[in-house]
C-alpha positions in Angstrom: -9.4 5.6 28.1 -8.9 2.7 25.7 -11.6 2.6 23.0 -10.9 -1.0 22.1 -13.2 -3.7 23.5 -10.5 -6.1 24.8 -6.8 -6.4 25.1 -6.8 -8.8 22.2 -7.9 -6.0 19.8 -5.0 -4.5 17.9 -5.4 -1.0 16.4 -4.9 -1.0 12.6 -1.7 1.1 12.9 0.0 -1.7 14.9 -0.7 -4.7 12.7 2.6 -4.6 10.8 5.5 -6.9 11.3 7.9 -4.1 10.4 8.1 -0.5 11.5 6.8 1.9 8.9 7.9 5.4 8.1 5.4 8.1 7.4 6.2 9.9 4.2 4.5 12.1 1.6 6.0 11.3 -1.8 4.3 11.1 -5.2 4.2 7.9 -7.2 2.3 6.0 -9.8 0.4 2.8 -9.3 0.5 0.4 -12.3 -1.7 -2.6 -12.9 -3.4 -4.5 -15.7 -2.3 -6.8 -18.5 -1.3 -5.6 -21.9 -3.1 -2.3 -21.5 -1.6 -1.1 -18.3 -3.4 1.4 -16.1 -1.4 4.1 -14.4 -2.9 6.0 -11.5 -1.1 8.9 -9.8 -0.9 8.4 -6.0 0.7 9.7 -2.8 2.8 7.3 -0.7 1.7 7.9 2.9 3.6 5.1 4.7 6.5 2.9 3.6 8.2 0.0 5.3 10.4 -2.9 4.3 7.3 -5.1 3.8 4.7 -2.8 2.4 3.2 0.6 1.6 0.1 2.7 2.1 -1.0 4.8 -0.8 -3.7 7.4 -1.4 -5.3 8.1 -4.7 -7.1 11.3 -5.7 -10.1 9.3 -6.8 -11.7 6.0 -5.7 -10.5 3.0 -7.7 -11.3 -0.6 -7.8 -7.9 -1.6 -6.2 -6.2 -4.4 -8.1 -5.0 -7.6 -6.3 -1.5 -7.3 -7.8 0.2 -4.0 -8.7 3.5 -2.2 -9.2 4.5 1.1 -7.8 6.8 3.7 -9.4 8.6 6.1 -7.1 10.8 8.4 -9.2 12.9 6.0 -11.4 12.4 3.0 -9.1 9.7 0.3 -9.8 8.6 -1.7 -6.8 6.6 -4.9 -7.2 4.8 -7.1 -7.5 2.7 -6.0 -4.5 -0.3 -7.7 -3.2 -3.3 -5.8 -2.0 -4.0 -6.3 1.8 -6.7 -3.8 2.4 -8.6 -0.8 0.8 -10.6 1.9 2.6 -12.0 4.8 0.6 -9.1 6.2 -1.5 -6.4 4.5 0.6 -4.9 1.1 -0.2 -2.4 -1.0 1.7 -0.1 -3.3 -0.3 2.4 -5.9 0.9 5.6 -6.4 -1.1 5.8 -9.9 -2.4 9.1 -11.6 -1.5 10.8 -13.4 -4.4 12.6 -16.6 -3.7 16.2 -16.4 -5.0 
């Protein structure tokens, strides 16, 4: 049985424009001005347009952040949502 109230309701897992790939990789979330903050995180989902991360502790999620996965830096990213210790970011597209 469908738990959604109408056919117009879209489950959170299906709101993305691009397909996402579930993953479990470690990374670091960076944000702040001159005194950067670095938070260890797990990358739970990754797509061409965004990422879902999980932190070990609750943080006040920044509006703009960067993500390091191994030697690669991704960003800037814009916060789209936060729930508990999970945060969803959308990659900002740069005009070339």
